[in-house]
N, C-alpha and C positions, 0 to 999 in steps of 0.2 A: 766224486770230484774228478774231473779230467785235467791232465797236465799235458801242456805243449810248449812249443818254443814261445808262444804268445802269452803264456801265463797259467794260472790255476783257475779253472772254470767250474762252476756248478750250476745245476738247474734244480729248482725246487720252490717251495713256499718261502714266505717272508722269513720265517724262523730259520729256515736252512740258509738263507742268504746272510742273515745276521750272524749265525754260527760260523759260516765260511770267513767272514770278515774278522771275527774274534779269534779264530784258529790262526789266521795269518799274522794278525797283530801279536798274539802270544809267541808264534814261532819267530817273528822278527825280533821280538824283545829278548827271547832266550838266545837267539843266534848272535846278539851283540851288535846293535846298530851303531856304526862309528859316531863318534862325538860330533863330528861336523854334519851329521845327518839327523841329529836329535830333533831339530825343529821341523824337518821334514816328516819324521816319524810321528810327532805330535799332530801335525797337520792331517796326516792320513788317519790317525786315531780319531781325530774329531770328525772327519768327513764320513768314515764308514758307517754304514746303516746301523741304526740301533733298534732294538725291539719295540720301543715305545714310539718310534717315528713313522712317518708316512712318506712314501716315495714322491708323491706329487707336491708335497709341501716342504717337509724338513729337508730331504735329500736334494730337492729342487733347489731350495734356497741356499744350502751349503755349496752346491755345485756353482750357482751363479756368482756366489761370493768368491770362491777360490779361483774362478776363471777370470775375474775382473782385473782390469788394468791396475797395477800397483800404484801407490801414491808417489807423487813427485816430491821433490826437495821442500818446496813451499808448504805442501800439505803436511809433510812430515814435521815441519816446524810449527804447524798450527796457523799458517798465514793464509788468508783468503786472497783471491786474485785482486780484489779491491784494495786490501791492505798493501799488497806488493806495488800496485800501481800508485798508491799514495806515496809509498816510500820512494819509488822511482822518480816521481815528481820533485820530492824534497832534495834528492840526490842531484838531480839536474839543476835545480836552483842554486844548490851548494857549488856545483861546478862552475856556473856562471860567476858567482861571487869570487871564487878563487881566481878565475881569469882576470877579473877586474882588479884584484889585489896583487897580480903578478905571480901567483902561485901556479905555474903551468903544470907541474907534476901532480900537485893536489887536485887540480881541476880535472886532469885526466883520470885520476883514481875515482873521483866522484862520478864522472861521466860513465866510466866502466860499471860502477855499482849500479847506476841508474839503469843501464842497459841490462844488467843481470836480473834486476827485479822486474823489469817488463817482460823479459824472457820467461822468468819464473811464473809470473802472473798468467801469461799466455799458456804455459805448460799446464798449470793447475786447472785453468778453465777448460782447456782441451781435454784433459783426463777426466774431469767430471762429466763433460758432454759425452765422451766416448763410454764411460762407465754407465751412464744412465741409459744410453743406447744399447749396450751390451745386456744390461738386466732386462730391459723391455723385450728385446728380440730373443734373447735366450729363454726367458720364462714363458713367453707367449707363443714362440714359434719353434725354437730349435729342439726343446725337449718334447715336442710332438713328433719330430723327425729322427732324432738321435737319442742314444742312451744318455743316462746321466753318468758323467765322467769325472774322473779326478786324475791329476797328472802333476808330479814334482819329481825331483832327482832321485827320489827313493823308490816310489811306487807310481804305477799307472794302473788305473782300474775303471771299469764301466759296469753299470747295471741297468737293466731294462726289464719292463714287464712283457713276458712273451705271450702266453695264451692263458686262458681261464680253464682250469681243469675242474674235476668234480669236487675237489676239496678247496677250491679257491683259485686265485691267480697264481701263475707260475712266473718266476723270475729267473733271469740268466745273469750271473754275476762273475766277472773275470777280473783277476787281479794279476798283475805282473810286477816282479821285483826287478828293478832296472840294473842292479849290479849282479853280474853272472855268479860270482863266488858266493855272495850272500843268498842269491836265489837258490843255488845248490843246497846250501845249509837249511834254508827254510823248507825246501822240498823234503829233505830227510826228516825233519821235525814233524812235518805234516803227516808223513808216512807213519812215524812213530805214534802220533796221536790216534790214527786209524787203527793201529794194532793194539794200543794199550788202554784207550779210553772207551768205556762202554756207553757212557751218556755224558753229553756236554751240557752243563748248566749255563744257558745263555743268560747274559746280564739283562734282566727285563723286570718290569713291574709284574708281579705274580698274576694279576688279574687280566693282563692284556692278552687278547686273542690276536695272533699274528695277522690273519687275513683282515681283520677289522682295522688294525694299526696301519696296514699297508694301503687300505682302501679309503681311509678318511674318518673312521669312527673316532670319537673323542676318547682318548685314553685316560685311565684313572690316574690319580696322583702317583708320581714315581717313587717306588721303593726298590732298593737293590738287595737281591738275595745274599744271605750270609752277612749283610752289613758291609760288604767290601765294595766301595765305589770304584768303577772303572776297571775291574779285573774280571776276567773269565774264571769260572770255577768248575773245571772239568772233573768228573767223578771217574776214578779208575776202577777197574775190576777188583 
C-alpha cells in the first residue's frame, strides 16, 4: 500500500483490492466514525468492491447509482409529474372558485399551491430525464474513459483495471478519508494491521476465484466465512 496526500493506494489483484477496502472500512469503524457521518459510512461500505462482485457489472452499477441526481421533493413523496400536474389543475380551479366567492386570500393560497405543484412536476420530470441520461452516458461511455469512483463527505475513492499480469488483471484502488484527523487515525490503524496481521480473511464465498469474479464468470451462491455477515475476519499472528 502507498500512502500520500491523495489517499491510500494499492496495486494488485481483485482479492487485494477487496482486502484494501475491507481494511479501510475496519479502520474507519474502529477509529469511530462521527454519528452525523454514519449514513456516509454505510454508503461507502455498500459501494466498496466485494470478492463475489465484478468490476464491470456490480461496481459499475453501484457507481452509476451513487453518482445519480438525488430525488426531488415530489419523488420523495412518491408523486409522479402527472399526479402533481393534476393537483396543480385542481388547485387552480379552486383558486378561481375562491375569487368568485370573494375569498381573495384563499384564492392566492390556492394559486401558490398550484404553482408549487407545477414546479415540482417539472423538477421531477427533469430529474428523471437527467438521471436516465446519466446512467446511459456513464455506463456506456464514462467507465471506458475514467475509473469507477465513489465520493461523499466521508470517503473519496476510485478503482480501475490497469494491466493484465501473468496471474490475471491488475487493479489500482485509491481511497481517501476526507477528514484530516480521521484520516490520520485510519493511517495509524492500517499500519497496525500491517504489523500485527499475518493473513487477512477477506469476506468472500469460499469457492470464488478473484480473477474470475472480476472478469465476469458467474460466482457461486454466496456464503460468508465464519458465519459473520459484513465483517472482516483478520487472523493475527
